[in-house]
Steps between C-alpha positions, in 0.01 A plus 500: 500500500649844407640717781359822351149575633368613162622183330352289780169677447508427125572131563228475767250676277578281201470176699205572729308819413239342272413219741512736799266740318244225440520396865460859622197547275340187642567629854369853447272493197621852420776610260610800707531296819666214315759740357574632849537144635738396221707817538532457877583129469778545243644805679536299820645198321773695320640608839557135598780359282528185713141412423567543129781245517245229584317283251240658272226311683614632840515855365153463350358370830650795691367751244152353521509508882600868494229580245239326716608703805494831310159427349363409844634822651337702223163336565534558876587868440192549280275333754639708787460825306156422359594487131179413315393413149202654317257268680624611842681177579867449575643361172598135540792318346333319212652227287601599148537252218854477357385575144346828619809619685729594212861605547653731761471870408785609266586782741567263791858392417626854423348621827664217694838574340462870576409423861804271528729763348358772728573288807854432375564875453359573845736245661798644312404854605465391863839327493662805343348718771640268767847516345490880479378530858772263622768695315374829645501351850860382458610845382325668792663259743844559355461877531336521841619174657150473642308175436192543285177369654327275246141566401228257598477290815758521779808277453398331825174384339470189278555576132297337223625393157708762315430332164196312365462146635392230256353161603671484841394174671284562807585312819240274663399602853231241575432143395277581206483356145604816315821637349557835334724758340482878536599786271537861618474765228563875536214692337636852553226620736481175691581130487325201342517158665444194278472152650470158338340255747501126423251298702583129531252273318279272711582129524440346160564828316259745344346786695339532840137599548540724808611860451699688766568872516851646518651848536815667370643713782786752471690613811684833476824621661314604817348153546152608389315233294246573227294268281541572128311204346281201586385195305346156527660175388454125524749215510676444166464861379772750410397857576678827416374772736638850458464814708637854513605723789597866525815396688834562322669172414780575753244504781362151432644283776295180466229338288274228646232264372249451781188298563209743534313257725777462761727799413786248509805576287548215251781638280737793551777686321729752674706767322 
């Protein structure tokens, strides 16, 4: 898989966009929502190069899981905010026949590439700003012989990741049939947390019938926790919850996956 984000996006789009589009249309029954689901799914996937090194079937399964989560969140948002159709009912997700779906909009790939390139320029600009600030601090120190106090949290406080984290394995805390990886992505005005949670299949394989509810909890440099996402899952499923926080990436100390029922920490990652 190419190292360049734009090239990774082109490969992902060529291999999976058409099938992902049909799946998103079946989930949402609406071209605008389906386009948003596909865009969000591919944007998240391109930030996870380790995932893209897996087999095509594993990548496809992860993309479909992300699309299902995004479509579900969109439906929950509409229901919470009272979005209605012309008959006064909350629009359901209706099945759409494959032959009525068509192809993804022609504007989708250029927009994805532009979004990828914009993020790359933003990272380069941020890195350049850090280098300039560091150089200025060194010059000031050499002239005044007075240490420069760094911006952000006190040096005595825990520091979060200084660079994006991709697919870091989460450590199990309790005896529970789940494993996971976490990615931490700087979004300029905040931080996005992406998790891939793998729930162990039941004896005999397949999927379980009982759903449990889980939460994605971020703890900042002061030790204050906040829930940024929640989801339900059954045995045998792979789920890709994602949540955003206003915290700068440097202030993210820990990410946990917790059981909502017991508030027990199941998986954790410390930075």
